[in-house]
TORRO-583645 format. One record per atom (N, C-alpha, C): residue number from 1; atom name; x negated, y negated, z. Coordinates in steps of 0.02 Angstrom, whole numbers, plus 32768, in hexadecimal, padded with zeros to 4 digits. Layout:
<pts>
@n: NUM&atom: CA&X: X&Y: Y&Z: Z
...
</pts>
This chain:
<pts>
@n: 1&atom: N&X: 82CB&Y: B357&Z: C7E5
@n: 1&atom: CA&X: 82B5&Y: B324&Z: C7B7
@n: 1&atom: C&X: 8269&Y: B324&Z: C7B3
@n: 2&atom: N&X: 8250&Y: B319&Z: C778
@n: 2&atom: CA&X: 8208&Y: B319&Z: C76A
@n: 2&atom: C&X: 81E6&Y: B2DC&Z: C786
@n: 3&atom: N&X: 81A3&Y: B2E0&Z: C78D
@n: 3&atom: CA&X: 817B&Y: B2A5&Z: C79F
@n: 3&atom: C&X: 8171&Y: B277&Z: C765
@n: 4&atom: N&X: 8184&Y: B28B&Z: C729
@n: 4&atom: CA&X: 817E&Y: B261&Z: C6EE
@n: 4&atom: C&X: 81B3&Y: B22B&Z: C6F2
@n: 5&atom: N&X: 819C&Y: B1ED&Z: C6F0
@n: 5&atom: CA&X: 81CB&Y: B1B6&Z: C6F5
@n: 5&atom: C&X: 81D9&Y: B195&Z: C6B2
@n: 6&atom: N&X: 81AC&Y: B19A&Z: C683
@n: 6&atom: CA&X: 81B5&Y: B178&Z: C644
@n: 6&atom: C&X: 81A0&Y: B1A5&Z: C60A
@n: 7&atom: N&X: 81CB&Y: B1AA&Z: C5D8
@n: 7&atom: CA&X: 81BD&Y: B1D1&Z: C59D
@n: 7&atom: C&X: 81C5&Y: B1A4&Z: C560
@n: 8&atom: N&X: 8195&Y: B1AB&Z: C532
@n: 8&atom: CA&X: 8199&Y: B188&Z: C4F2
@n: 8&atom: C&X: 819C&Y: B1BE&Z: C4BD
@n: 9&atom: N&X: 81CE&Y: B1BE&Z: C493
@n: 9&atom: CA&X: 81D5&Y: B1EE&Z: C45D
@n: 9&atom: C&X: 81DA&Y: B1C9&Z: C41C
@n: 10&atom: N&X: 81AF&Y: B1DB&Z: C3ED
@n: 10&atom: CA&X: 81B0&Y: B1BC&Z: C3AB
@n: 10&atom: C&X: 81B2&Y: B1F1&Z: C376
@n: 11&atom: N&X: 81D0&Y: B1DF&Z: C33D
@n: 11&atom: CA&X: 81C9&Y: B208&Z: C302
@n: 11&atom: C&X: 81A1&Y: B1E0&Z: C2D0
@n: 12&atom: N&X: 8177&Y: B202&Z: C2AB
@n: 12&atom: CA&X: 814D&Y: B1E3&Z: C277
@n: 12&atom: C&X: 815A&Y: B20A&Z: C237
@n: 13&atom: N&X: 8175&Y: B1E7&Z: C205
@n: 13&atom: CA&X: 8186&Y: B206&Z: C1C6
@n: 13&atom: C&X: 8153&Y: B1F2&Z: C191
@n: 14&atom: N&X: 8137&Y: B224&Z: C16F
@n: 14&atom: CA&X: 8104&Y: B21A&Z: C13D
@n: 14&atom: C&X: 8122&Y: B21E&Z: C0F7
@n: 15&atom: N&X: 80FF&Y: B201&Z: C0C7
@n: 15&atom: CA&X: 8119&Y: B202&Z: C082
@n: 15&atom: C&X: 810B&Y: B244&Z: C05F
@n: 16&atom: N&X: 80D7&Y: B269&Z: C076
@n: 16&atom: CA&X: 80C7&Y: B2A9&Z: C058
@n: 16&atom: C&X: 80B7&Y: B2DD&Z: C08D
@n: 17&atom: N&X: 80BD&Y: B31C&Z: C07A
@n: 17&atom: CA&X: 80AA&Y: B352&Z: C0A7
@n: 17&atom: C&X: 805F&Y: B350&Z: C0B5
@n: 18&atom: N&X: 8037&Y: B33F&Z: C083
@n: 18&atom: CA&X: 7FEF&Y: B33B&Z: C08B
@n: 18&atom: C&X: 7FDB&Y: B308&Z: C0C0
@n: 19&atom: N&X: 7FFC&Y: B2CE&Z: C0C1
@n: 19&atom: CA&X: 7FEE&Y: B29B&Z: C0F4
@n: 19&atom: C&X: 8000&Y: B2B5&Z: C13A
@n: 20&atom: N&X: 803A&Y: B2D6&Z: C13F
@n: 20&atom: CA&X: 804F&Y: B2F1&Z: C17F
@n: 20&atom: C&X: 801D&Y: B326&Z: C197
@n: 21&atom: N&X: 800A&Y: B353&Z: C16B
@n: 21&atom: CA&X: 7FDA&Y: B387&Z: C17D
@n: 21&atom: C&X: 7F98&Y: B369&Z: C193
@n: 22&atom: N&X: 7F82&Y: B335&Z: C171
@n: 22&atom: CA&X: 7F44&Y: B312&Z: C183
@n: 22&atom: C&X: 7F49&Y: B2F5&Z: C1C9
@n: 23&atom: N&X: 7F81&Y: B2D4&Z: C1D7
@n: 23&atom: CA&X: 7F8C&Y: B2B7&Z: C219
@n: 23&atom: C&X: 7F8A&Y: B2ED&Z: C24F
@n: 24&atom: N&X: 7FAB&Y: B325&Z: C243
@n: 24&atom: CA&X: 7FAC&Y: B35B&Z: C274
@n: 24&atom: C&X: 7F66&Y: B376&Z: C280
@n: 25&atom: N&X: 7F40&Y: B37F&Z: C24B
@n: 25&atom: CA&X: 7EFB&Y: B398&Z: C252
@n: 25&atom: C&X: 7ECE&Y: B369&Z: C27A
@n: 26&atom: N&X: 7EDB&Y: B328&Z: C277
@n: 26&atom: CA&X: 7EB0&Y: B2F6&Z: C297
@n: 26&atom: C&X: 7EBB&Y: B2EF&Z: C2E2
@n: 27&atom: N&X: 7EEC&Y: B30F&Z: C2FE
@n: 27&atom: CA&X: 7EFC&Y: B305&Z: C345
@n: 27&atom: C&X: 7EC1&Y: B312&Z: C373
@n: 28&atom: N&X: 7E9D&Y: B349&Z: C368
@n: 28&atom: CA&X: 7E64&Y: B359&Z: C394
@n: 28&atom: C&X: 7E2A&Y: B329&Z: C388
@n: 29&atom: N&X: 7E25&Y: B30C&Z: C34C
@n: 29&atom: CA&X: 7DF2&Y: B2DA&Z: C33F
@n: 29&atom: C&X: 7E02&Y: B299&Z: C362
@n: 30&atom: N&X: 7E41&Y: B287&Z: C364
@n: 30&atom: CA&X: 7E57&Y: B249&Z: C384
@n: 30&atom: C&X: 7E55&Y: B250&Z: C3D0
@n: 31&atom: N&X: 7E75&Y: B284&Z: C3E9
@n: 31&atom: CA&X: 7E79&Y: B28E&Z: C431
@n: 31&atom: C&X: 7E44&Y: B2C1&Z: C447
@n: 32&atom: N&X: 7E06&Y: B2AA&Z: C446
@n: 32&atom: CA&X: 7DCF&Y: B2D5&Z: C45D
@n: 32&atom: C&X: 7DD5&Y: B2DF&Z: C4A8
@n: 33&atom: N&X: 7DAD&Y: B30B&Z: C4C2
@n: 33&atom: CA&X: 7DAD&Y: B318&Z: C50A
@n: 33&atom: C&X: 7D9F&Y: B2D7&Z: C531
@n: 34&atom: N&X: 7D71&Y: B2AF&Z: C519
@n: 34&atom: CA&X: 7D60&Y: B270&Z: C53B
@n: 34&atom: C&X: 7D99&Y: B23F&Z: C53A
@n: 35&atom: N&X: 7DB8&Y: B237&Z: C4FF
@n: 35&atom: CA&X: 7DF1&Y: B209&Z: C4F8
@n: 35&atom: C&X: 7E2C&Y: B221&Z: C521
@n: 36&atom: N&X: 7E3A&Y: B261&Z: C520
@n: 36&atom: CA&X: 7E70&Y: B27D&Z: C547
@n: 36&atom: C&X: 7E66&Y: B26E&Z: C591
@n: 37&atom: N&X: 7E2A&Y: B275&Z: C5A9
@n: 37&atom: CA&X: 7E1A&Y: B266&Z: C5EF
@n: 37&atom: C&X: 7E29&Y: B21D&Z: C600
@n: 38&atom: N&X: 7E19&Y: B1F0&Z: C5D3
@n: 38&atom: CA&X: 7E27&Y: B1A8&Z: C5DE
@n: 38&atom: C&X: 7E73&Y: B19D&Z: C5E5
@n: 39&atom: N&X: 7E9A&Y: B1BC&Z: C5B9
@n: 39&atom: CA&X: 7EE3&Y: B1B5&Z: C5BD
@n: 39&atom: C&X: 7EFF&Y: B1D3&Z: C5FD
@n: 40&atom: N&X: 7EE5&Y: B20C&Z: C611
@n: 40&atom: CA&X: 7EFD&Y: B22B&Z: C64F
@n: 40&atom: C&X: 7EED&Y: B1FF&Z: C68B
@n: 41&atom: N&X: 7EB2&Y: B1E3&Z: C68C
@n: 41&atom: CA&X: 7E9F&Y: B1B5&Z: C6C3
@n: 41&atom: C&X: 7ECB&Y: B177&Z: C6C5
@n: 42&atom: N&X: 7EE5&Y: B163&Z: C68A
@n: 42&atom: CA&X: 7F11&Y: B128&Z: C686
@n: 42&atom: C&X: 7F59&Y: B139&Z: C69A
@n: 43&atom: N&X: 7F69&Y: B17B&Z: C6A1
@n: 43&atom: CA&X: 7FAC&Y: B18E&Z: C6B7
@n: 43&atom: C&X: 7FD6&Y: B1B4&Z: C685
@n: 44&atom: N&X: 7FBA&Y: B1C6&Z: C64B
@n: 44&atom: CA&X: 7FE0&Y: B1EF&Z: C61C
@n: 44&atom: C&X: 7FE0&Y: B236&Z: C636
@n: 45&atom: N&X: 801B&Y: B254&Z: C638
@n: 45&atom: CA&X: 8021&Y: B298&Z: C651
@n: 45&atom: C&X: 8020&Y: B2CC&Z: C61A
@n: 46&atom: N&X: 8039&Y: B2B9&Z: C5E0
@n: 46&atom: CA&X: 8041&Y: B2EB&Z: C5AB
@n: 46&atom: C&X: 804B&Y: B2C8&Z: C568
@n: 47&atom: N&X: 8031&Y: B2E6&Z: C533
@n: 47&atom: CA&X: 803E&Y: B2CF&Z: C4EF
@n: 47&atom: C&X: 8048&Y: B30E&Z: C4C5
@n: 48&atom: N&X: 807E&Y: B30E&Z: C49E
@n: 48&atom: CA&X: 808F&Y: B348&Z: C474
@n: 48&atom: C&X: 80A0&Y: B32E&Z: C42E
@n: 49&atom: N&X: 8085&Y: B350&Z: C3FC
@n: 49&atom: CA&X: 8098&Y: B342&Z: C3B6
@n: 49&atom: C&X: 80BB&Y: B37F&Z: C39B
@n: 50&atom: N&X: 80F6&Y: B375&Z: C37F
@n: 50&atom: CA&X: 811C&Y: B3AC&Z: C361
@n: 50&atom: C&X: 8127&Y: B39E&Z: C317
@n: 51&atom: N&X: 8127&Y: B3D2&Z: C2F0
@n: 51&atom: CA&X: 8139&Y: B3CB&Z: C2A9
@n: 51&atom: C&X: 8184&Y: B3D7&Z: C2A5
@n: 52&atom: N&X: 81A9&Y: B3A7&Z: C28B
@n: 52&atom: CA&X: 81F1&Y: B3AD&Z: C285
@n: 52&atom: C&X: 81FF&Y: B3CE&Z: C242
@n: 53&atom: N&X: 821D&Y: B408&Z: C244
@n: 53&atom: CA&X: 8225&Y: B430&Z: C208
@n: 53&atom: C&X: 826D&Y: B438&Z: C1F2
@n: 54&atom: N&X: 829C&Y: B420&Z: C218
@n: 54&atom: CA&X: 82E2&Y: B42C&Z: C207
@n: 54&atom: C&X: 8302&Y: B3F4&Z: C1DE
@n: 55&atom: N&X: 82D9&Y: B3CA&Z: C1C0
@n: 55&atom: CA&X: 82F1&Y: B394&Z: C195
@n: 55&atom: C&X: 82D3&Y: B39F&Z: C150
@n: 56&atom: N&X: 82F8&Y: B3C2&Z: C125
@n: 56&atom: CA&X: 82DE&Y: B3D4&Z: C0E3
@n: 56&atom: C&X: 82CC&Y: B395&Z: C0BB
@n: 57&atom: N&X: 8292&Y: B398&Z: C09B
@n: 57&atom: CA&X: 827C&Y: B361&Z: C071
@n: 57&atom: C&X: 825A&Y: B328&Z: C096
@n: 58&atom: N&X: 8252&Y: B32F&Z: C0D7
@n: 58&atom: CA&X: 822F&Y: B2FB&Z: C0FD
@n: 58&atom: C&X: 81F1&Y: B31A&Z: C11D
@n: 59&atom: N&X: 81C1&Y: B2EF&Z: C12A
@n: 59&atom: CA&X: 8182&Y: B304&Z: C149
@n: 59&atom: C&X: 8179&Y: B2DB&Z: C188
@n: 60&atom: N&X: 818E&Y: B2F8&Z: C1C0
@n: 60&atom: CA&X: 8195&Y: B2D2&Z: C1FE
@n: 60&atom: C&X: 8177&Y: B2F8&Z: C239
@n: 61&atom: N&X: 815A&Y: B2D1&Z: C266
@n: 61&atom: CA&X: 8142&Y: B2EC&Z: C2A6
@n: 61&atom: C&X: 8165&Y: B2C7&Z: C2DE
@n: 62&atom: N&X: 8169&Y: B2E8&Z: C317
@n: 62&atom: CA&X: 8182&Y: B2C8&Z: C354
@n: 62&atom: C&X: 8148&Y: B2C2&Z: C384
@n: 63&atom: N&X: 8143&Y: B28B&Z: C3A7
@n: 63&atom: CA&X: 810C&Y: B27F&Z: C3D6
@n: 63&atom: C&X: 812A&Y: B26D&Z: C419
@n: 64&atom: N&X: 811B&Y: B295&Z: C44C
@n: 64&atom: CA&X: 8135&Y: B28B&Z: C48F
@n: 64&atom: C&X: 80FB&Y: B275&Z: C4BC
@n: 65&atom: N&X: 8103&Y: B23D&Z: C4DD
@n: 65&atom: CA&X: 80D4&Y: B225&Z: C510
@n: 65&atom: C&X: 80F8&Y: B225&Z: C552
@n: 66&atom: N&X: 80DA&Y: B243&Z: C586
@n: 66&atom: CA&X: 80F6&Y: B241&Z: C5C9
@n: 66&atom: C&X: 80C5&Y: B21B&Z: C5F5
@n: 67&atom: N&X: 80DF&Y: B1EA&Z: C619
@n: 67&atom: CA&X: 80B6&Y: B1BF&Z: C644
@n: 67&atom: C&X: 80CB&Y: B1C6&Z: C68D
@n: 68&atom: N&X: 809B&Y: B1BD&Z: C6B9
@n: 68&atom: CA&X: 80A8&Y: B1C1&Z: C701
@n: 68&atom: C&X: 80DC&Y: B18D&Z: C717
@n: 69&atom: N&X: 80D6&Y: B151&Z: C6FC
@n: 69&atom: CA&X: 8104&Y: B11B&Z: C70E
@n: 69&atom: C&X: 80FC&Y: B0E2&Z: C6DD
@n: 70&atom: N&X: 811F&Y: B0AC&Z: C6E8
@n: 70&atom: CA&X: 811E&Y: B072&Z: C6BC
@n: 70&atom: C&X: 80D7&Y: B054&Z: C6B8
@n: 71&atom: N&X: 80B3&Y: B054&Z: C6EF
@n: 71&atom: CA&X: 806F&Y: B039&Z: C6EF
@n: 71&atom: C&X: 8042&Y: B064&Z: C6C3
@n: 72&atom: N&X: 8049&Y: B0A5&Z: C6C5
@n: 72&atom: CA&X: 8022&Y: B0D2&Z: C69B
@n: 72&atom: C&X: 8031&Y: B0C4&Z: C651
@n: 73&atom: N&X: 8071&Y: B0BA&Z: C641
@n: 73&atom: CA&X: 8084&Y: B0A9&Z: C5FD
@n: 73&atom: C&X: 8060&Y: B06A&Z: C5E6
@n: 74&atom: N&X: 8061&Y: B036&Z: C60F
@n: 74&atom: CA&X: 803F&Y: AFF8&Z: C5FE
@n: 74&atom: C&X: 7FF4&Y: B002&Z: C5F6
@n: 75&atom: N&X: 7FD7&Y: B029&Z: C623
@n: 75&atom: CA&X: 7F8F&Y: B037&Z: C61F
@n: 75&atom: C&X: 7F7C&Y: B059&Z: C5DD
@n: 76&atom: N&X: 7FA8&Y: B085&Z: C5C7
@n: 76&atom: CA&X: 7F98&Y: B0AD&Z: C58B
@n: 76&atom: C&X: 7FA4&Y: B087&Z: C54A
@n: 77&atom: N&X: 7FCA&Y: B051&Z: C54B
@n: 77&atom: CA&X: 7FD6&Y: B02C&Z: C50E
@n: 77&atom: C&X: 7F95&Y: B014&Z: C4EE
@n: 78&atom: N&X: 7F69&Y: AFF6&Z: C516
@n: 78&atom: CA&X: 7F2A&Y: AFDE&Z: C4FB
@n: 78&atom: C&X: 7EFD&Y: B018&Z: C4E5
@n: 79&atom: N&X: 7F03&Y: B050&Z: C507
@n: 79&atom: CA&X: 7EDC&Y: B08B&Z: C4F3
@n: 79&atom: C&X: 7EF5&Y: B0A6&Z: C4B0
@n: 80&atom: N&X: 7F36&Y: B0A6&Z: C4A6
@n: 80&atom: CA&X: 7F51&Y: B0BC&Z: C466
@n: 80&atom: C&X: 7F39&Y: B08E&Z: C42E
@n: 81&atom: N&X: 7F38&Y: B04D&Z: C43A
@n: 81&atom: CA&X: 7F1F&Y: B01E&Z: C408
@n: 81&atom: C&X: 7ED6&Y: B02A&Z: C3F8
@n: 82&atom: N&X: 7EAF&Y: B03C&Z: C42A
@n: 82&atom: CA&X: 7E67&Y: B047&Z: C421
@n: 82&atom: C&X: 7E56&Y: B08B&Z: C402
@n: 83&atom: N&X: 7E76&Y: B0C0&Z: C41B
@n: 83&atom: CA&X: 7E62&Y: B103&Z: C408
@n: 83&atom: C&X: 7E8E&Y: B126&Z: C3D4
@n: 84&atom: N&X: 7ECC&Y: B110&Z: C3CD
@n: 84&atom: CA&X: 7EFC&Y: B133&Z: C3A3
@n: 84&atom: C&X: 7F0F&Y: B10D&Z: C364
@n: 85&atom: N&X: 7F24&Y: B0D0&Z: C36B
@n: 85&atom: CA&X: 7F3E&Y: B0AA&Z: C332
@n: 85&atom: C&X: 7F0B&Y: B0A2&Z: C2F9
@n: 86&atom: N&X: 7ECA&Y: B099&Z: C307
@n: 86&atom: CA&X: 7E9B&Y: B093&Z: C2CF
@n: 86&atom: C&X: 7E9B&Y: B0D0&Z: C2A0
@n: 87&atom: N&X: 7EAD&Y: B10A&Z: C2BA
@n: 87&atom: CA&X: 7EAF&Y: B147&Z: C291
@n: 87&atom: C&X: 7EED&Y: B14A&Z: C264
@n: 88&atom: N&X: 7F1C&Y: B11D&Z: C26E
@n: 88&atom: CA&X: 7F5B&Y: B11F&Z: C248
@n: 88&atom: C&X: 7F5B&Y: B0EF&Z: C20D
@n: 89&atom: N&X: 7F28&Y: B0C7&Z: C206
@n: 89&atom: CA&X: 7F28&Y: B092&Z: C1D3
@n: 89&atom: C&X: 7F2D&Y: B0AD&Z: C18C
@n: 90&atom: N&X: 7F18&Y: B0EB&Z: C181
@n: 90&atom: CA&X: 7F1A&Y: B108&Z: C13E
@n: 90&atom: C&X: 7F5B&Y: B12B&Z: C12D
@n: 91&atom: N&X: 7F89&Y: B12D&Z: C15D
@n: 91&atom: CA&X: 7FC9&Y: B14F&Z: C152
@n: 91&atom: C&X: 8000&Y: B11C&Z: C148
@n: 92&atom: N&X: 802B&Y: B12B&Z: C117
@n: 92&atom: CA&X: 8067&Y: B103&Z: C10C
@n: 92&atom: C&X: 80A1&Y: B128&Z: C12B
@n: 93&atom: N&X: 80B6&Y: B113&Z: C167
@n: 93&atom: CA&X: 80EA&Y: B138&Z: C18C
@n: 93&atom: C&X: 8121&Y: B10A&Z: C1A4
@n: 94&atom: N&X: 8159&Y: B129&Z: C1B2
@n: 94&atom: CA&X: 8191&Y: B108&Z: C1D2
@n: 94&atom: C&X: 8194&Y: B123&Z: C219
@n: 95&atom: N&X: 8193&Y: B0F7&Z: C24B
@n: 95&atom: CA&X: 8193&Y: B10C&Z: C291
@n: 95&atom: C&X: 81D3&Y: B0F4&Z: C2B3
@n: 96&atom: N&X: 81F2&Y: B121&Z: C2D8
@n: 96&atom: CA&X: 822C&Y: B110&Z: C301
@n: 96&atom: C&X: 821B&Y: B126&Z: C347
@n: 97&atom: N&X: 821C&Y: B0F8&Z: C376
@n: 97&atom: CA&X: 820A&Y: B108&Z: C3BB
@n: 97&atom: C&X: 8244&Y: B0FD&Z: C3EB
@n: 98&atom: N&X: 8241&Y: B123&Z: C421
@n: 98&atom: CA&X: 8272&Y: B11D&Z: C457
@n: 98&atom: C&X: 824E&Y: B125&Z: C499
@n: 99&atom: N&X: 8266&Y: B103&Z: C4CC
@n: 99&atom: CA&X: 824A&Y: B10B&Z: C510
@n: 99&atom: C&X: 8284&Y: B11B&Z: C53F
@n: 100&atom: N&X: 8274&Y: B141&Z: C572
@n: 100&atom: CA&X: 82A7&Y: B152&Z: C5A2
@n: 100&atom: C&X: 8288&Y: B16B&Z: C5E3
@n: 101&atom: N&X: 82B3&Y: B177&Z: C613
@n: 101&atom: CA&X: 829E&Y: B194&Z: C652
@n: 101&atom: C&X: 82C2&Y: B1D6&Z: C65A
@n: 102&atom: N&X: 82A4&Y: B203&Z: C680
@n: 102&atom: CA&X: 82C2&Y: B245&Z: C68B
@n: 102&atom: C&X: 82FD&Y: B23C&Z: C6BA
@n: 103&atom: N&X: 8338&Y: B254&Z: C6A5
@n: 103&atom: CA&X: 8373&Y: B252&Z: C6CF
@n: 103&atom: C&X: 838C&Y: B298&Z: C6E1
@n: 104&atom: N&X: 8377&Y: B2CA&Z: C6BB
@n: 104&atom: CA&X: 8388&Y: B30F&Z: C6CB
@n: 104&atom: C&X: 8353&Y: B33C&Z: C6AC
@n: 105&atom: N&X: 8343&Y: B371&Z: C6D0
@n: 105&atom: CA&X: 830F&Y: B39E&Z: C6B8
@n: 105&atom: C&X: 8316&Y: B3E2&Z: C6DA
@n: 106&atom: N&X: 8305&Y: B416&Z: C6B6
@n: 106&atom: CA&X: 82F8&Y: B456&Z: C6D6
@n: 106&atom: C&X: 82B9&Y: B472&Z: C6B7
@n: 107&atom: N&X: 8293&Y: B498&Z: C6DF
@n: 107&atom: CA&X: 8254&Y: B4B3&Z: C6C9
@n: 107&atom: C&X: 8253&Y: B4FD&Z: C6DC
@n: 108&atom: N&X: 8242&Y: B527&Z: C6AD
@n: 108&atom: CA&X: 823C&Y: B56F&Z: C6B9
@n: 108&atom: C&X: 8203&Y: B57C&Z: C6EA
@n: 109&atom: N&X: 820B&Y: B5AF&Z: C714
@n: 109&atom: CA&X: 81D5&Y: B5C3&Z: C740
@n: 109&atom: C&X: 8198&Y: B5DB&Z: C719
@n: 110&atom: N&X: 81A3&Y: B5ED&Z: C6DA
@n: 110&atom: CA&X: 816D&Y: B605&Z: C6AF
@n: 110&atom: C&X: 8148&Y: B5CD&Z: C68C
@n: 111&atom: N&X: 815F&Y: B58E&Z: C695
@n: 111&atom: CA&X: 8140&Y: B555&Z: C674
@n: 111&atom: C&X: 80FB&Y: B54A&Z: C691
@n: 112&atom: N&X: 80CA&Y: B544&Z: C665
@n: 112&atom: CA&X: 8085&Y: B53A&Z: C67C
@n: 112&atom: C&X: 8074&Y: B4F1&Z: C678
</pts>
């Protein structure tokens, strides 16, 4: 079992491909090296953005947040409000979120 205790997975659906592409391009602007360091110090272990391509006619990304524990999740909420949410005000999106804990996992020896 992994050391990851809490995972938050959301999908964000955009009204146009252009909006989705803009959001994807902005990730390095939003999560700069300095901001990333703040999140890591608060207990975030990993953040991944994926482009979901198997839903024809939709423009959707998946966002995975992995936290050290429940306390890290709570610590990062205010950081998300400060550093992330202000960048989303110009997008009209539908968000569906889920939270869970790791109950089963395997990791390849080649995983970096």
